[in-house]
SEMILUM-284032 format. One record per residue: x, y, z of N, C-alpha, C in turn; residue in one letter. Coordinates in steps of 0.001 Angstrom, whole numbers, padded with zeros to 6 digits, always signed. Layout:
N
XYZXYZXYZA/...
This chain:
395
+000847-001195+000000+000000+000000+000000+000876+001236+000000M/+000591+002186-000871+001379+003395-000953+000965+004372+000119S/+001819+005411+000325+001475+006450+001289+000221+007191+000858S/+000005+007327-000459-001215+007982-000936-002444+007157-000559R/-002336+005824-000753-003451+004955-000380-003693+005019+001114S/-002622+005080+001879-002748+005170+003324-003459+006453+003718L/-003081+007561+003059-003705+008842+003377-005206+008781+003111A/-005553+008146+002025-006981+008010+001731-007659+007139+002779R/-006986+006071+003191-007589+005139+004135-007783+005790+005495L/-006941+006573+005942-007062+007163+007268-007583+008593+007219I/-008128+009102+005753-008741+010453+005448-008079+011414+006317A/+030006+016551+020516+030100+016790+021573+029363+016562+022826C/+028790+015433+023097+027870+015271+024193+028357+014253+025203S/+027844+014303+026426+028215+013350+027466+026981+012573+027857S/+027207+011364+028388+026096+010523+028799+025665+010930+030203V/+024406+011273+030379+023902+011685+031690+022579+010990+031938V/+022186+010928+033193+020877+010382+033530+019805+011330+033024A/+018736+010793+032469+017694+011656+031921+016349+011435+032620I/+016401+010889+033835+015167+010631+034576+014668+011915+035223A/+014254+012861+034413+013738+014137+034898+012224+014132+034829A/+011534+014811+035743+010067+014869+035681+009591+015455+034362P/+008572+014854+033788+008073+015340+032511+006617+015760+032562V/+005922+015399+033624+004528+015809+033743+003682+015376+032562G/+003823+014110+032162+003126+013626+030974+001618+013695+031138A/+000937+014099+030092-000514+014117+030060-001004+012913+029258Q/-002210+012478+029557-002774+011391+028772-002861+011818+027311N/-002393+010968+026410-002382+011324+024994-002405+010071+024150A/-003089+010166+023000-003098+009097+022008-002691+009699+020675T/-001800+009024+019965-001339+009535+018667-000825+008375+017837A/-000440+008675+016598+000091+007654+015714+001211+008201+014859G/+001965+007281+014258+003041+007639+013341+002931+006799+012079F/+003246+007412+010949+003336+006713+009670+004746+006885+009146V/+005403+005785+008797+006774+005807+008293+006750+005393+006823V/+007329+006227+005952+007287+005956+004516+008680+005991+003908T/+008827+005243+002836+010008+005296+001977+009497+005521+000564L/+009645+006739+000061+009029+007065-001212+007523+006905-001098G/+006921+006143-002016+005475+005939-001947+005094+004638-001249N/+006036+004007-000557+005748+002817+000240+005606+003190+001708D/+004575+002678+002353+004457+002786+003800+005165+001581+004406T/+006201+001826+005195+006981+000717+005753+006473+000277+007115T/+005886+001213+007898+005326+000838+009189+004357+001907+009656S/+003465+001507+010549+002552+002436+011208+002532+002101+012687V/+002190+003091+013499+002178+002883+014952+001058+003699+015586E/+000425+003115+016592-000572+003797+017412-000164+003604+018867Q/-000193+004674+019685+000179+004522+021085-000674+005423+021965F/-000752+005036+023239-001439+005821+024257-000501+006020+025436T/-000349+007266+025839+000559+007622+026929-000246+008120+028123R/+000069+007601+029315-000461+008128+030563+000720+008475+031454T/+000458+008936+032642+001546+009279+033555+002288+008052+034052S/+001690+006859+033940+002322+005656+034490+002609+004577+033457S/+002207+004786+032191+002426+003730+031199+002426+004291+029783S/+002967+003490+028884+002926+003761+027447+002575+002444+026772L/+001488+002421+026018+001008+001203+025369+000847+001479+023883T/+001297+000552+023062+001182+000805+021636+001294-000434+020785G/+001028-000247+019481+001160-001304+018481+001934-000754+017299D/+002949-001513+016859+003735-001164+015681+003488-002222+014619V/+003016-001807+013461+002793-002718+012338+003934-002532+011353V/+004689-003582+011103+005793-003535+010147+005488-004426+008958T/+006185-004171+007827+005891-004893+006588+007116-005613+006044R/+008136-005765+006838+009342-006441+006389+009155-007950+006492Q/+009125-008618+005347+008918-010067+005354+007488-010454+005678G/+006537-009581+005387+005142-009851+005681+004651-008980+006818G/+003348-008729+006852+002777-007858+007878+002848-008512+009248T/+003416-007800+010206+003540-008299+011570+003229-007159+012533A/+002765-007523+013724+002384-006535+014732+003166-006787+016010I/+003786-005721+016530+004429-005761+017838+003573-004943+018800A/+003083-005581+019838+002293-004894+020867+003194-004694+022081H/+003295-003462+022542+004182-003197+023676+003462-002474+024802Y/+003917-002759+026021+003434-002084+027225+004655-001705+028050V/+004789-000419+028343+005907+000080+029136+005355+000683+030415V/+005869+000237+031557+005498+000829+032824+006524+001910+033172M/+006024+003037+033661+006862+004190+033945+006836+004513+035437L/+007979+005013+035961+007984+005461+037348+007541+006918+037428N/+007597+007494+038606+007076+008849+038807+007817+009892+037995A/+009060+009614+037632+009840+010577+036845+009717+010357+035344S/+008916+009377+034938+008708+009110+033521+009683+008122+032923G/+010558+007520+033727+011530+006550+033217+010903+005165+033134A/+011246+004377+032101+010695+003018+031999+011253+002097+033073P/+010390+001300+033658+010832+000292+034630+010633-001119+034096T/+009656-001302+033205+009361-002643+032676+008791-002485+031270K/+009237-003357+030369+008752-003372+028992+008366-004795+028623L/+007157-004972+028115+006699-006271+027628+006236-006111+026185D/+006715-007000+025308+006360-006958+023895+005921-008346+023456I/+004870-008389+022666+004489-009640+022005+004506-009392+020495T/+004954-010411+019759+005068-010305+018305+004194-011370+017655Y/+003530-011001+016565+002836-012012+015782+002613-011514+014362Q/+002548-012456+013450+002149-012116+012089+000675-011748+012085K/+000299-010886+011148-001114-010525+011083-001931-011775+010781F/-002973-012001+011567-003795-013191+011411-003316-014355+012247G/-002173-014187+012939-001664-015236+013809-000378-015856+013305G/+000335-016483+014216+001595-017136+013861+002791-016318+014320G/+003929-016982+014350+005164-016371+014823+005861-015694+013651V/+006378-014475+013827+007111-013802+012742+008305-014610+012281P/+008852-014226+011136+009939-014984+010514+011156-015118+011415A/+011397-014127+012292+012577-014214+013148+012383-015160+014329N/+011156-015665+014510+010908-016676+015537+010753-016149+016946G/+010792-014834+017144+010637-014270+018486+009157-014100+018794V/+008713-014705+019906+007312-014622+020296+007060-013442+021225K/+007964-013204+022150+007793-012114+023094+009145-011718+023674S/+009181-010517+024233+010379-010010+024913+009921-009250+026144V/+010640-009450+027245+010418-008668+028456+011730-008032+028868S/+011664-006796+029315+012860-006100+029782+012561-005427+031106A/+013464-005590+032050+013353-004944+033357+014516-003985+033507T/+014205-002718+033809+015223-001674+033864+015518-001328+035322Y/+016755-001645+035744+017185-001327+037097+018007-000055+037113G/+018509+000349+038281+019285+001596+038371+020595+001554+037597P/+021194+000357+037440+022489+000267+036766+022559-000818+035705D/+021464-001547+035473+021511-002637+034498+020118-002914+033953S/+020100-003660+032857+018854-004062+032201+018872-005567+031997T/+017774-006224+032358+017641-007668+032144+016592-007886+031059I/+016954-008621+030014+016060-008899+028892+015823-010399+028786I/+014569-010795+028648+014202-012198+028449+013508-012310+027095V/+014109-013085+026191+013599-013281+024837+012991-014678+024749I/+011744-014748+024345+011071-016046+024238+011006-016486+022788M/+011741-017525+022482+011604-018228+021204+010933-019564+021534R/+011533-020686+021187+011014-021966+021670+011336-022132+023148D/+012446-021522+023560+012823-021476+024969+013201-020036+025308T/+013323-019765+026594+013641-018406+027037+015153-018170+027010A/+015543-017008+026547+016940-016582+026526+017040-015330+027391I/+017875-015389+028431+017999-014268+029360+019349-013586+029180T/+019325-012254+029063+020547-011472+028898+020536-010295+029871R/+021704-010004+030432+021852-008889+031360+022869-007902+030796R/+022537-006625+030815+023414-005594+030286+023672-004520+031335F/+024923-004142+031468+025289-003061+032386+025083-001723+031678A/+023822-001430+031375+023456-000205+030667+022476+000571+031538V/+022817+001814+031825+021980+002638+032677+021038+003490+031834K/+019760+003433+032196+018756+004312+031606+018732+004248+030083D/+018579+003047+029489+018589+002960+028023+017275+003414+027403P/+017353+003774+026146+016142+004024+025347+015730+002685+024749Y/+014597+002099+025175+014181+000797+024621+013669+000940+023198P/+013974-000061+022366+013576-000048+020963+012592-001174+020694M/+011628-000914+019829+010663-001932+019414+010484-001829+017914V/+010508-002959+017205+010190-002930+015783+011340-003395+014929G/+011084-003507+013615+012089-003956+012661+012735-002773+011989G/+012236-002455+010763+012790-001319+010041+012673-000041+010854L/+011517+000217+011468+011300+001448+012223+011090+001102+013689A/+012011+001476+014575+011768+001283+016004+010534+002074+016426P/+009978+001736+017583+008798+002433+018063+009086+003926+018229S/+008308+004748+017537+008461+006189+017673+007837+006678+018967L/+006848+005934+019499+006285+006289+020790+007321+006185+021890G/+008113+005129+021862+009175+004976+022847+010276+006016+022645L/+010560+006335+021399+011561+007357+021132+011085+008717+021638F/+009800+008997+021437+009243+010249+021952+009335+010305+023474E/+009160+009158+024128+009306+009102+025579+010688+009593+025996L/+011721+009122+025299+013072+009567+025617+013277+011041+025280S/+012735+011493+024139+012881+012892+023768+012256+013821+024805L/+011086+013438+025316+010418+014294+026295+011222+014363+027592S/+011851+013255+027962+012646+013256+029181+013941+014056+028985R/+014523+013959+027785+015713+014770+027491+015344+016251+027494I/+014209+016577+026881+013768+017967+026815+013614+018543+028222R/+013131+017716+029159+012887+018182+030518+014168+018506+031282A/+015313+018015+030795+016578+018320+031483+017029+019747+031226T/+016434+020414+030220+016796+021778+029822+018191+021848+029201K/+018777+020697+028873+020067+020666+028193+019829+020523+026691M/+020710+021137+025878+020466+021079+024437+021113+019884+023772D/+022063+019208+024446+022759+018078+023838+022965+016973+024868T/+022552+015768+024494+022695+014612+025380+022958+013369+024546L/+023443+012312+025204+023558+010999+024573+022793+009985+025400S/+022114+009069+024697+021373+008011+025363+021737+006672+024735I/+021592+005612+025500+021872+004266+024999+020603+003691+024392A/+020663+003293+023113+019528+002665+022442+019721+001149+022506A/+018867+000473+023257+019030-000957+023495+017842-001710+022907L/+018076-002443+021828+017026-003224+021195+016679-004433+022060A/+015404-004848+022098+015014-005995+022923+015770-007277+022572P/+016132-007451+021305+016838-008666+020903+018340-008513+020883G/+018860-007450+021482+020296-007172+021407+021119-008306+022004A/+022211-008670+021312+023133-009680+021823+024254-009045+022630A/+024416-007724+022494+025462-007016+023229+024986-005602+023519A/+025601-004994+024512+025257-003620+024850+025679-002700+023712A/+024956-001600+023498+025320-000675+022413+026699-000083+022633P/+027535-000116+021589+028882+000440+021688+028877+001947+021485R/+027903+002435+020714+027826+003852+020421+026497+004398+020927L/+026539+005576+021524+025346+006207+022037+024572+006910+020914M/+023289+007075+021120+022479+007904+020248+022526+009330+020793T/+022975+010262+019962+023091+011646+020396+021894+012456+019953G/+021480+013385+020790+020355+014263+020494+020771+015692+020775V/+020603+016574+019795+020883+017997+019981+019671+018793+019542K/+019138+019607+020455+017983+020440+020154+018421+021784+019593F/+017654+022273+018625+017869+023587+018042+016596+024401+018231Y/+016664+025392+019085+015490+026223+019290+014348+025426+019883G/+013136+025829+019530+011954+025229+020138+011357+024097+019326A/+011825+023900+018074+011082+022968+017225+011933+021997+016425D/+013235+021903+016669+014082+021034+015843+015089+020274+016697S/+015476+019111+016204+016497+018307+016871+017280+017521+015833A/+018555+017341+016106+019430+016520+015263+019762+015264+016060R/+019534+014089+015461+019702+012812+016154+020693+011981+015368I/+021733+011491+016015+022731+010725+015279+023147+009479+016066W/+023390+008414+015331+023882+007169+015905+024651+006417+014844T/+025791+005876+015206+026632+005090+014300+026911+005826+012990Q/+027077+007139+013080+027426+007920+011908+026256+008381+011065G/+025030+007923+011379+023851+008323+010621+023115+009441+011343Y/+022582+010385+010567+021924+011555+011140+020471+011609+010680V/+019575+011860+011619+018176+012126+011310+017798+013487+011903Q/+016767+014081+011320+016323+015396+011768+014874+015305+012211Y/+014601+015847+013408+013265+015752+013991+012642+017122+014153A/+011333+017158+014015+010542+018317+014414+009888+017971+015748R/+010042+018824+016730+009547+018562+018076+008832+019805+018599V/+008057+019607+019667+007491+020774+020328+008253+021034+021620D/+007807+021977+022401+008555+022400+023592+008675+021307+024639A/+007784+020303+024608+007837+019229+025595+008616+018014+025098T/+009079+018067+023841+009775+016923+023268+008873+016003+022491G/+007617+016390+022289+006708+015564+021490+007191+015535+020045R/+007288+014345+019470+007815+014160+018120+006731+014434+017096L/+006961+015421+016218+005994+015791+015197+006354+015220+013830L/+007637+014969+013586+008086+014408+012319+009551+014044+012420G/+009991+013104+011586+011376+012639+011609+011815+012333+010189L/+012962+012890+009786+013454+012698+008423+014769+011933+008431S/+014818+010856+007621+016045+010094+007447+016695+010358+006112G/+016570+011588+005604+017072+011908+004264+018585+011737+004151R/+019307+011804+005275+020757+011651+005213+021222+010291+005720E/+020296+009342+005860+020653+007978+006216+020596+007106+004960T/+021027+005871+005083+020970+004969+003933+019564+004443+003689T/+018667+004546+004666+017306+004035+004478+016347+005084+003926Q/+016600+006368+004185+015820+007457+003595+014355+007456+004006K/+014046+006927+005165+012649+006895+005574+012217+008249+006132I/+010910+008537+006014+010332+009765+006532+009168+009402+007451E/+009030+010156+008542+007998+009868+009534+007138+011105+009760T/+005833+010903+009842+004951+012007+010213+003982+011539+011290R/+003578+012488+012121+002666+012215+013225+001227+012469+012784R/+000315+011619+013255-001107+011793+013005-001847+011688+014336L/-003031+012294+014432-003750+012256+015709-004095+010834+016154P/-004452+009986+015222-004838+008615+015575-004801+007743+014333A/-004610+006448+014554-004590+005477+013460-005324+004214+013901L/-006008+003591+012992-006602+002278+013242-005612+001252+012695D/-004665+000825+013533-003578-000027+013034-004080-001401+012607V/-005125-001902+013257-005656-003205+012850-006231-003131+011438Q/-006939-002047+011136-007507-001887+009797-006401-001727+008769K/-005379-000954+009119-004259-000768+008201-003511-002077+007981L/-003288-002834+009065-002609-004125+008938-003396-005063+008031A/-004706-005047+008172-005550-005892+007313-005392-005487+005851A/-005297-004174+005592-005098-003712+004224-003748-004136+003669G/-002710-004037+004497-001379-004478+004049-001399-005973+003720F/-001982-006772+004633-002015-008221+004439-002824-008591+003200A/-003931-007874+002958-004741-008153+001770-003942-007869+000505A/-003163-006795+000527-002317-006495-000627-001285-007578-000870G/-000700-008100+000219+000280-009180+000083-000360-010429-000516E/-001590-010708-000098-002287-011891-000625-002538-011767-002122A/-002575-010526-002620-002780-010286-004051-001454-010099-004784Q/-000354-010423-004104+000953-010313-004730+001516-008910-004727G/+001028-008048-003847+001479-006661-003785+002269-006386-002514K/+003058-007348-002104+003872-007170-000901+004913-006089-001136A/+005238-005350-000081+006266-004327-000194+007634-004980-000228M/+008473-004600-001187+009843-005086-001182+010571-004414-000040T/+011385-005166+000676+012033-004630+001863+013158-003683+001488T/+013438-002757+002401+014493-001776+002162+015839-002467+002007V/+016069-003492+002832+017381-004141+002832+017531-005191+001744A/+016457-005430+000962+016519-006543+000015+016644-006088-001436S/+017324-004972-001672+017598-004571-003051+018254-005747-003765S/+017732-006070-004941+018176-007281-005639+019660-007199-006002A/+020363-008301-005785+021762-008382-006202+021807-008736-007676K/+022711-008097-008420+022803-008338-009853+024269-008279-010261D/+024532-008693-011487+025911-008654-011997+025889-008374-013492S/+026994-007858-013958+027160-007543-015377+028481-008145-015836V/+028469-008812-016966+029696-009310-017589+029718-008833-019034K/+030843-008285-019457+030929-007750-020815+032361-007804-021299A/+032509-007748-022602+033829-007692-023226+033975-006353-023921T/+035044-005640-023586+035374-004371-024234+036792-004499-024773V/+036904-004634-026079+038221-004891-026664+038775-006186-026136G/+039971-006133-025551+040594-007336-024987+040256-007530-023513S/+039476-006632-022940+039191-006674-021502+037884-007386-021208A/+037911-008274-020215+036715-008906-019677+036315-008123-018421Q/+035117-007570-018446+034656-006711-017352+033569-007422-016561I/+033638-007304-015228+032614-007863-014346+032219-006795-013325S/+030912-006650-013107+030400-005705-012112+029385-006435-011244I/+029521-006320-009930+028582-006925-008981+028015-005796-008127V/+026684-005692-008071+026062-004560-007376+024653-004926-006919Y/+024043-004042-006150+022667-004221-005702+021802-003121-006303F/+020521-003442-006542+019636-002557-007308+018522-001968-006415R/+018717-000785-005859+017630-000142-005112+016508+000278-006051P/+015321+000483-005497+014175+000889-006300+013786+002332-005981T/+013180+002992-006949+012861+004415-006805+011701+004650-005847A/+010700+003781-005844+009550+003890-004947+008869+005266-005040R/+008817+005815-006234+008129+007080-006418+008950+008308-006089G/+010199+008127-005673+011039+009266-005307+011729+009862-006530R/+011996+011153-006481+012845+011796-007476+014273+011616-006981D/+014885+010488-007339+016135+010089-006694+017324+010960-007061V/+017204+011746-008115+018326+012610-008493+018118+014060-008064F/+017176+014304-007181+016988+015646-006639+017872+015821-005409T/+018577+016928-005349+019488+017207-004236+020523+016096-004069N/+021086+015674-005190+022058+014588-005146+021353+013263-005318G/+022108+012232-005628+021517+010898-005761+021036+010456-004384V/+019702+010385-004229+019083+010064-002944+019536+011013-001845L/+019922+012246-002208+020313+013219-001207+021762+013123-000777G/+022514+012167-001318+023921+012023-000941+024801+012887-001840D/+025979+013241-001354+026970+013873-002217+027946+012832-002754T/+028005+011651-002118+028779+010534-002646+027935+009284-002463L/+027640+008625-003560+026715+007487-003555+027476+006219-003878W/+027063+005128-003272+027724+003832-003464+027440+003216-004829R/+026676+003896-005661+026331+003428-007009+025609+002082-006933T/+024609+002045-006077+023842+000836-005864+023290+000838-004460G/+023267-000322-003826+022792-000457-002450+023633-001509-001744A/+023495-001564-000422+024164-002577+000402+025687-002507+000238N/+026330-003606-000199+027787-003603-000360+028223-002576-001399D/+029463-002084-001255+030019-001209-002283+030056-001963-003609A/+029758-001270-004699+029695-001890-006027+031084-002282-006504T/+031247-003574-006859+032547-004126-007276+032695-004063-008794M/+033874-003631-009237+034186-003522-010662+035527-004208-010897F/+035562-005176-011823+036788-005923-012111+037043-005923-013615T/+038285-005688-013981+038680-005754-015390+039914-006629-015527T/+039928-007471-016573+041055-008397-016777+042243-007721-017452S/+041994-006589-018108+043069-005868-018810+042950-004380-018512S/+044024-003666-018777+044002-002216-018571+042904-001572-019421D/+042248-000564-018826+041201+000181-019523+041552+001661-019578L/+040922+002336-020493+040941+003797-020513+039508+004253-020303V/+039268+004953-019191+037924+005421-018832+037923+006942-018924V/+037217+007466-019919+037166+008917-020146+038564+009522-020177A/+039488+008814-020843+040841+009334-021026+041803+009015-019917G/+041358+008348-018846+042242+008023-017725+042445+006516-017633K/+043667+006114-017336+044014+004693-017308+043559+004036-016010T/+042919+002876-016175+042527+002035-015045+043198+000684-015239V/+044262+000372-014454+044976-000898-014628+044079-002102-014348P/+044430-003244-014900+043708-004488-014623+043639-004705-013118A/+042490-005154-012637+042319-005383-011200+040890-005171-010760G/+040687-005114-009448+039358-004944-008869+039269-003612-008132S/+038093-002999-008225+037874-001680-007651+036432-001588-007149Y/+036100-000462-006508+034702-000154-006223+034330+001132-006953T/+033031+001221-007306+032524+002364-008062+031660+003255-007170L/+031874+004556-007257+031110+005541-006500+030670+006640-007442W/+029600+007318-007088+029111+008425-007901+029115+009688-007055T/+029828+010689-007526+029924+011959-006813+029000+012981-007468S/+028251+013710-006638+027325+014708-007164+027175+015830-006149V/+027283+017090-006582+027059+018196-005656+025578+018362-005363P/+025263+019133-004324+023874+019319-003919+023030+019947-005027R/+023649+020773-005874+022856+021438-006907+022708+020615-008176D/+023242+019383-008172+023131+018492-009325+023700+019110-010606N/+024723+019928-010474+025273+020600-011654+026109+019657-012514S/+026657+018599-011925+027431+017630-012703+027595+016355-011880H/+028026+015289-012549+028250+014004-011895+029637+013496-012252Y/+030249+012750-011311+031535+012116-011571+031467+010650-011166E/+032131+009802-011944+032332+008416-011553+033658+008331-010812L/+033629+007764-009617+034832+007614-008795+035212+006139-008785V/+036423+005831-009215+036940+004458-009175+037945+004395-008046I/+037646+003551-007048+038399+003520-005794+039062+002157-005613N/+040261+002153-005056+041050+000909-004927+040624+000045-003751K/+039840+000572-002819+039377-000237-001695+038247-001151-002169Q/+038244-002398-001736+037233-003362-002183+036688-004178-001019T/+035569-004848-001281+034937-005803-000366+034476-005151+000931K/+034046-003881+000859+033555-003205+002049+032069-002885+001909Q/+031440-002541+003026+030055-002095+003012+029984-000753+002303W/+028809-000444+001744+028706+000705+000878+028724+002065+001537G/+028841+002115+002862+029017+003406+003520+030467+003621+003943T/+031334+002664+003628+032755+002766+003984+033521+003236+002750V/+034002+004458+002815+034678+005052+001669+035912+005801+002142Y/+037050+005553+001495+038320+006197+001823+038787+006981+000603D/+038651+008283+000659+039009+009115-000485+040477+008973-000856Q/+041328+008667+000131+042763+008526-000140+043052+007376-001100A/+042075+006450-001261+042270+005313-002156+041624+005517-003532Q/+041169+006725-003816+040642+007006-005154+041725+006780-006205D/+041369+006063-007263+042281+005898-008394+042069+007022-009393L/+040829+007185-009854+040513+008265-010794+039110+008770-010526V/+038862+009999-010957+037524+010587-011016+037318+011092-012439R/+036194+010687-013033+035941+011076-014419+034519+011591-014538V/+034278+012536-015457+032926+013088-015605+031968+012091-016239P/+030709+012162-015826+029647+011341-016387+028738+012213-017245L/+028396+011718-018418+027432+012408-019268+026027+012108-018778S/+025135+013082-018911+023774+012948-018410+022792+012894-019579V/+021906+011907-019550+020862+011795-020555+019528+011500-019911G/+018449+011830-020590+017109+011563-020087+016548+010311-020733K/+015902+009486-019917+015317+008255-020409+013926+008517-020993R/+013582+007764-022017+012241+007887-022594+011193+007241-021698S/+011610+006220-020932+010697+005583-019980+011445+005374-018661S/+010836+005709-017525+011517+005596-016231+011882+004153-015911P/+012993+003981-015171+013429+002662-014735+013282+002593-013212M/+012425+001702-012729+012134+001622-011306+013348+001148-010499E/+014004+000091-010945+015169-000440-010234+016447+000037-010916A/+017367+000536-010119+018649+000999-010640+019329-000113-011441F/+019984+000264-012539+020632-000728-013393+021974-000214-013905Q/+022974-001091-013873+024276-000811-014482+024401-001685-015721I/+024881-001111-016809+025084-001882-018031+026369-001436-018713S/+026898-002321-019552+028053-001997-020395+027607-002203-021827V/+027693-001146-022614+027245-001201-023995+028457-001170-024920E/+028852-002338-025460+030017-002378-026356+029754-001609-027651P/+030801-001098-028243+030723-000459-029553+031965-000841-030333S/+032046-000417-031583+033157-000822-032452+034509-000421-031881A/+034580+000732-031251+035881+001189-030750+035976+001163-029232N/+035092+000433-028592+035161+000328-027130+033795+000080-026545G/+033291+001041-025802+031980+000863-025207+031662+001996-024259G/+030581+001820-023509+030165+002818-022531+029653+002100-021288A/+030034+002620-020132+029480+002163-018860+028300+003074-018543L/+027116+002474-018328+025906+003278-018155+025252+002966-016810K/+024842+004025-016121+024094+003931-014878+022701+004482-015149L/+021668+003642-015006+020303+004043-015357+019388+003909-014148S/+018614+004979-013896+017665+004931-012782+016636+006031-012963W/+015402+005694-012653+014291+006638-012790+014299+007189-014208A/+014371+008495-014390+014349+009068-015727+015689+009525-016234G/+016786+009028-015635+018123+009531-015959+019082+008411-016327T/+019916+008663-017330+021056+007808-017674+022332+008611-017445D/+023297+008005-016758+024628+008566-016616+025590+007618-017319L/+026514+008121-018125+027390+007229-018886+028787+007808-019008S/+029743+006885-019282+031130+007274-019466+031747+006317-020487V/+032589+006840-021429+033206+005957-022450+034342+005133-021852P/+034443+003872-022282+035536+002997-021859+036104+002275-023070I/+037413+002102-023085+038088+001322-024129+039188+000505-023464T/+039593-000563-024116+040733-001330-023606+042022-000662-024076S/+043046-000796-023279+044305-000109-023599+045221-001032-024391K/
């Protein structure tokens, strides 16, 4: 179900304790999380002075519902979290977790994960932010932490984000910095999101435009999550399941250019209704030229790419683009076999300009191709309504 269909259907920081009084009022609200025109999750929650109860519907690997209940102490800090998971209509989700319980003490957290048997884990983590969900953690729980941070009157803090299924304590804290009365910058593990908040820390919207997932979140007064889940499940039964963010199809290209045998291995993200070349490729200034792992490029013989020599060997391909989209460059880098967010500029071999062309018909899934010609060929990057290309010949 697209976000449009959903809209129609619902018509420098240090770690410190954040157990500050928040004076929470009874409230019910919901969140919708989208990636382009796909709705990836929805959430409905109710907050009182002593508890937070909610349901998160996710669509990764089929529609599933996480129901959570958090008990709060007088200062608004969580003391106990109980979650049950099930596929819509019944059954255990693909990951096999039936329920999770977490007890938050003054200096540690005890988590019990129920699969076929119970798994108990203890973490020396003080005052963590509990997480619920797959692609999108519970925004209700995140708002709980934001409101408590806001109450400290400090503009910058770090909190520990501890997932219920965590095998180890978080190595990196989630940082939160407030700007004025209505904005916050949130970062963890090098990724940055931007939030709109009110004076109490209530979350009004969240943008992941600078993350690899690119999800966007908006707040709504209320949602009927059961009705929405039924709609998602009905779509899946008709073969309209949402492709997962992490499951961009893996593909490969093999071609001959002169005496050179070329091989490219990459992943193919989908446009999902987004204008992916606005403000940079997916908003990045340096793109992995695909998804997931860095795109691998191998040539058996020396090549000339836009007039620059590329010796026989293996490389990774990157696409450089300024924010104003004034031009594009193909970056050939000597580092290989890394994740697509790991980039070392010092290992750049060459940077060459890419020619820009418009496609007659949009391409939903990103595609790399090599088009041989009499005197060499062209490496082409095609996505949405744009083709980027560069001439290649064997040396």
